[in-house]
N, C-alpha and C positions, 0 to 999 in steps of 0.2 A: 526589543522586538524578538519574539520567539522565532525559532529556526525549524525548518523542515530539511532533513538530510536525505539526499538522494545518493545511494551507493551505486556507482557506475563502473562497469568493466570495459566501457567503450565499444561494446558489441552493438550490432544493429538492433537486437532486441532491447538492449539497455537504452539506446538513443530514443527508441519509440516510447518506452516506459517513462523516460524523463519528461515527456510532454505532459503526462498526468501530474508530475511533480510541479511543473510550472502552473498548471491549472489550480492545484491545491494551494500553492503558495500565494497566488493572486487572490483567491477567494478567502483564504484564512488570514491574509495580511501578515505573512511570514517571510523572513529572509530564506532564500533557497541556498543550501550548501551542496555543491557538487563534489562528492567525495570519491577519490580514486586512490586505492591503496595497492602498493606493490611490495615485494619482498626483497628490496635492496636498500642501499644507503639512502637516507632522507635527502630530498631535494627541496630547497627553499620555495615558498609559494610565490612564483613569478609567472607572468604571462609574456616574458621576453627571454626566451631560452638563450639567446646570444649573450646575455649578460651574466650567465652562470659561470663560475670559475671552472677551469678545465680539469678540476680534480675529480669530477664525476665521470663515470664510465660512459662510453658511447651508447650502450644500451639505455642507460638512464636518460641521456640527452635525447635520444630518438623517441623514447616513450613519452617524455615531457612534451616534445614537439608535437607528437600525435595528440596528446591530451589537449594542448593549446588549440590546435586546429579544429579538433572535434568540438570543443567548447564554443569556439567562434561560430562554427556552422550551426550549432544547436541554438545559440542566441539569435541568429538571423531567423531561423525557423520559428522560434518561440515569439519573437517580435511580430512576425507576419501573422501569427495567430491571435495577436492582441495582448500579449503578456509583457509589453515593454516596461511596465512599472515594477516588475519583480526584481528585487535586489538579489544579486547572485554573488556568492562567495565560493572561490575555487580552492579546494584542498587536495593537494597532490603529495603523497608522502609514502614512505616505506614503513614496514612493520607488520605486525599481526592484525588482521582485520577485526577479529572479535575483540581483542584488547583495545583497539582504537575506538571501536563503537562503545564499549563499556566506559572508557574514559570520557567520551563525549556525553554519554548519559549522565555521568556524575558531575561534569563541569559546565556543560552548556545548558541554556534554557531552551530545551527541545520540545516541539509539539509532536513530531512523528518522524519515523524513518520510512522512506519509499524505496523499493528496489524491484528489479526484475526477478522472475522465478522461471527456471527451466522445467517445463512440464514433463519432459521425458524421463526425469529422474525423481527420486524421492525428495520431498520438500526438505527433509533434514539435511540433505547432502548437496543441494543444488540451488543456491541463491547467488545471483551475479556478484562479482567481486570476491568470490570464494568465502563468503560469509556463511556460517552455519545457520540454517533455518531454525534448528532446535534452540540455538543460543538466542536468536532474535525473538523466538516465541516466549522466552523467559524475561526479556527486558521489560522495564516498567513503562517504557514509552510505546505508544501505539505504533503499529507497523502496517504499511500498505504494501501488499505484494502484487506485482503486475505479471501475469503469466506471459511467457514469450509468445509472440504471434497475436497478442491482443491488439486489434487495430485502435488507434486513437480516435479516428473519425472526428467528431466534434467534442470528444471528451465525455465526462460523466454527465448523464442527463437525469439520473435519479439515484436514490439511496435505498437499498434493501436491507431491512433489519430482520434477521431470522430469530425466532424466539419460540419458547414453549410456554410463554406467559407466566414465567416465574416472577415473583416479587423482586428478586435481586436483578432481574433483567431491566427494570425500569430505569435505574440510574444509567446504565449503558445506553439505553434508548435515548435518553435526554442528550447524551453526548452526540449520538448519531443524528438526532433531530437538529441539534444546533449546527452541526456540520452541513446538513442538507440546506438549512436556512442560509448559511454563508455561501454555499455553492449556488444558491438560487434555484434548487431543484426539489421536486416532491420526494417524500419518503414513504415507503410501503413497509408495513409490519407484516411479515409472512410467517405463517405457521403451517407446517405439513402435518395433516391429520391422518393417522393410521389407526387401525383397530387396537394397537397396543399402546399408543401414545395419545389417547384422547384427553382433552382438557374440558372440564365442565363448562357449559355455555355461560353461566354467570360470570366466570373469570374472564372469558373472552369479551363479554359485554362490558365488563368493568374497564378493560383497556380501551374499548371503543368509546365509552363515555368520557374517559380522561383525555385521550389523545386524538381521536378521529376528527378531522376538519377538512377544509378544501385542499390542504397540502399534505395531509396524512391519511393514509388508507390502511385498514386492517384487512388482510386477505387470508382466508383459510382454504388451503388446497388439499384435497384428498388424494392420497397415494399410498400404496402398500409399503413403499420404501421411502424413508425420509431423504436419503441422499439423492435418489432418482427424482423425487419431487422437486428438490432444489435445482437440480441440473435441468429438468424440463422447464422450470421457470426461467432460468438463466438463458436458455436457448431463445426465448422470446424477448427477454429484456437484456440485450447484450451490451448496453451502454450504462449499466447500473454499477454502483459501488456496493458490493456485498459485504455486509458487516456481520462479523461473528465474534463470539466471546471465546476466550482461551480454552474453556472447557469443552468447546466444540471442535478441538483440534483434530480429532479422529477423522472428521469429514475433510479437513484440509489435507491431511496426510493421504487420505484415500484418493482424492481427485488428482494428485500429482504422482501417483505410483505408476511404474511401468506396466503393471499387470492390469491397469484399468484399460478398457477397450478403447480403440482409436475413435470410435463413434462418440463415446461419452466424453473423452478427453478433449475432442474438438469443440465441445460446447463450453468448456471452461475457459472463456476468454473475457473475463471481467476482472477489474481490480478487486482485491479482497482486503478489507480493513480488519485487523486483528486487535481487539481490545482485551487487555488482561482482566479477567474476572475479579481478581483481588487487588487490582491497582487502578480502579476506575476513578478519574478525577471528578470533582464537582463540575457540573455543566456551567455554573456561574463563573468559575475561574478558568475554565478550559480555553 
């Protein structure tokens, strides 16, 4: 069984983001790994802190107890939302977060990482669990970022695939489309049309001929600014999963920068799925 890893720092934002991890694990039939990393001596994976030998520091024991209690409360909340069948593995360990993630990518059968993102700082510097966003953007595994303050409500109700209708985007779209099918939600192919980035009508029609059906819609939105066009779209579709390829990372970095206006930043409250443009798996094996 493939695994989805949720990186948690046990904050309120992280607990809210974890509900998306449960939804994804349920829909994609994956085991959910709740990963918490701290920079102290390693603690065995136990959910009975009283059984741990007294060689560990009071700090470690207190942190583990907090982790155990938070995981129990989260499980209760997830079960109430209908995710009782999700298998959960708890990983509580010390070490370097980036190195731990890299080891998991190499050794585990992973489908994706899911984590919270603090919007008030640059994406490169602010991913919960002290994990570098820049490093995660380089991993071969797909990453879903949940901006803090993103309400779970009823979870993801659609998938949005942003594109400029390039031929190489089709493989990534097939992955996003399969995910939408597993989630049981529609998918929208969204293109922001500007005077500088116009795509010939026959190319757009080709995508419509291939992909458009009752569950898939192609939307062409006119706006003088691509980023603003996407943000306006997200303001209306706030329960969507925004799918972007790695070479669109400039947009990702922009929407999480401090310099971005509060009005615009408030609109960025949707999960963001990052697919590496040079590491796209085949949809049949995904």
